[in-house]
N, C-alpha and C positions, 0 to 999 in steps of 0.2 A: 504494500500500500504506500502511496506517495501523497503527502500533504502539500498543497500549494497555497501560497498567500498572494493575493492580488489586491493592490491598492489603487484607488483613483480619487481624484477630486470630485466633489459633488457635481453630478450631471455628466461627467466625462466617462469614457469607456477605456478599460484596460483589457488586454488580451494576452494569451500565451498559447503556444502549441506544444503539446507534450507527445513524445513518441511512446508507443506501447508495443512491446515485443512478446510474442509467444515463445518462450524458451522450452516449452514442453514438447511432447512427441505426438499429441493429438490436437485436433482443431479445438480452439477455445472461443467461447462466447464471452465478450467483455462488455460490461455496462458500467458507465460512470455514475458514481453516487455523489450527490451534492447534499451536504449536511447544513442545517441552519436555514436561513431565509433564501430559498431557491429562486425567488422572484427576481433577485438581482443578478442571476447567472443565466447564461445561455451556453449550450454545448452542442457541437456537431462533430461527428455523428453521435446519436444517443447510444448506439450499440455497435460493436464490431464483432466480426467472425474472423479469427486469425488462424491460418494454417500453421503447422509447426515451423518455427524460425522466421515467421513472417513479421514484418514491422509495419505498423500503420500509425496514424496520428489523430489526436483529438485537438480540436480548436475550442478554447474556452474564453468567453467574454464575461466581463464583470462591469456593472454600472451601479455606482452608489446613488441610491434614490433619496436618502435622508442623511442629514448630518448626525454623526454619532459622537456624543461627548464621552470621554473616558475619564474616570476618576480613580484615584488610588486610595486604598484603605490603610 
């Protein structure tokens, strides 16, 4: 599992492309899971089918819709 952090200014879009490789010896079905507020993220493709040793890519977009205040305790 890989954790990504995307940051953007309010109303701006940040994006990244991540490679995904099937290092196994059977075809794999890969789905990207978004935790938290998924309304701020877009992903293409939603699902991949990868043959053994095949590499493909996910494109992920993030747009901050609201300003988040952070406070320390």
